[in-house]
C-alpha positions in Angstrom: 10.8 6.7 -2.2 10.3 4.9 -5.5 11.4 1.6 -6.9 11.4 1.3 -10.7 11.9 -1.4 -13.3 13.6 1.0 -15.8 14.0 -1.5 -18.6 10.2 -2.1 -18.7 9.3 1.5 -17.8 7.4 0.2 -14.7 6.9 1.6 -11.2 7.3 -1.3 -8.7 6.1 0.9 -5.9 6.1 4.6 -4.9 5.6 6.5 -1.6 6.1 10.2 -2.0 5.3 13.3 0.1 5.6 11.3 3.4 4.6 14.2 5.7 1.3 14.8 3.9 -0.5 12.2 6.0 -3.7 11.0 4.4 -2.9 13.0 1.2 0.5 11.3 0.6 1.3 9.9 -2.8 1.3 6.1 -2.7 0.9 3.2 -5.2 2.0 -0.1 -6.6 2.5 -0.5 -10.4 2.1 2.4 -12.8 -0.5 5.0 -12.0 -3.1 4.9 -14.8 -3.6 8.7 -14.8 -1.3 11.5 -14.2 2.4 10.8 -13.3 3.2 7.1 -13.6 5.0 7.3 -10.2 2.0 8.8 -8.3 3.7 12.2 -7.9 1.0 14.7 -6.8 -1.7 12.1 -6.9 -2.7 12.4 -3.2 -3.7 8.7 -3.6 -3.4 7.8 0.1 -6.9 9.2 0.7 -8.2 6.3 -1.3 -7.0 3.7 1.3 -8.4 3.0 4.7 -5.1 1.5 5.8 -1.6 1.1 4.3 1.3 -0.9 5.5 4.7 -0.9 3.8 7.1 -3.5 5.0 10.7 -3.3 3.7 12.9 -6.3 4.3 16.7 -6.2 3.9 19.3 -8.8 4.2 22.3 -7.7 6.2 25.7 -9.3 5.6 
């Protein structure tokens, strides 16, 4: 799951490889090394806790 600002070539947030547990790929903003969208980064292991809250307005 990724949200991008394509016009500015920015990653708003990314959460990839959900089932990998503590080696999932997660980040906010562009990744400074490797893929900008955190693909294959296994970056979840760098966090002691992560919470993603998605809010949606229903009409």
